[in-house]
C-alpha positions in Angstrom: 56.7 -99.9 154.4 54.4 -101.1 157.2 51.3 -99.0 157.9 48.7 -99.3 160.6 45.0 -98.9 160.0 42.1 -98.7 162.5 39.1 -100.4 160.9 35.5 -99.6 161.5 31.9 -100.8 160.8 30.8 -97.3 159.8 31.8 -93.7 159.2 30.3 -92.5 162.4 32.6 -94.7 164.5 35.6 -93.6 162.5 34.9 -89.9 163.0 34.4 -90.3 166.8 37.7 -92.1 167.1 39.4 -89.6 164.8 38.2 -86.7 167.1 39.3 -88.5 170.3 42.8 -89.3 168.9 43.3 -85.7 167.6 42.2 -84.4 171.0 44.9 -86.6 172.6 47.5 -85.1 170.2 48.1 -88.3 168.2 49.3 -88.3 164.6 46.2 -89.7 162.8 45.0 -89.4 159.2 41.6 -90.3 157.6 42.3 -92.8 154.9 40.5 -95.1 152.5 40.4 -98.6 153.8 42.7 -100.8 151.9 40.7 -103.6 150.3 43.3 -106.1 151.5 42.2 -105.4 155.0 38.4 -105.0 154.9 35.4 -104.2 152.8 33.2 -103.2 155.7 33.6 -99.4 155.8 35.4 -97.3 153.2 37.0 -95.1 155.8 39.8 -96.1 158.2 42.4 -94.2 160.3 46.0 -94.4 159.4 48.0 -94.3 162.6 51.6 -94.9 163.8 52.6 -98.4 165.0 54.1 -96.9 168.2 50.6 -95.5 169.1 48.6 -98.7 168.8 48.5 -99.6 172.5 47.6 -96.0 173.4 44.9 -96.0 170.8 43.4 -99.2 172.3 43.4 -97.5 175.7 41.8 -94.3 174.5 39.1 -96.3 172.7 38.4 -98.3 175.9 38.4 -95.3 178.1 36.0 -93.5 175.8 33.9 -96.5 174.8 34.7 -96.1 171.2 34.0 -98.9 168.8 36.3 -100.3 166.1 36.8 -103.6 164.4 40.5 -104.0 164.7 43.9 -102.3 164.2 45.7 -104.0 161.3 49.1 -103.6 159.7 49.8 -103.7 156.0 53.0 -103.6 154.1 52.0 -101.2 151.3 53.3 -98.2 149.4 52.0 -94.9 150.7 50.4 -92.7 148.1 49.9 -89.2 149.6 47.1 -88.5 147.1 45.2 -91.7 147.8 45.8 -92.5 151.5 44.6 -89.2 152.9 41.3 -87.3 153.0 42.2 -84.6 155.6 
């Protein structure tokens, strides 16, 4: 299944984005960053593909930093791909 991850340079950027997206009512999960996508920061946000453009707009409107939003066809493991 195709999953979408927002990638960051650091934990602080990921938490700022997480809070902004939750405030907007989006479905977002804190997740370990898949090594296939990046080794920069161990934390990414797992989001819905249908929300990607809205996430970009929210990030731009709130001057939130992120590296990229990437998709990965992987198996979701509810015990691994979720912190909170």
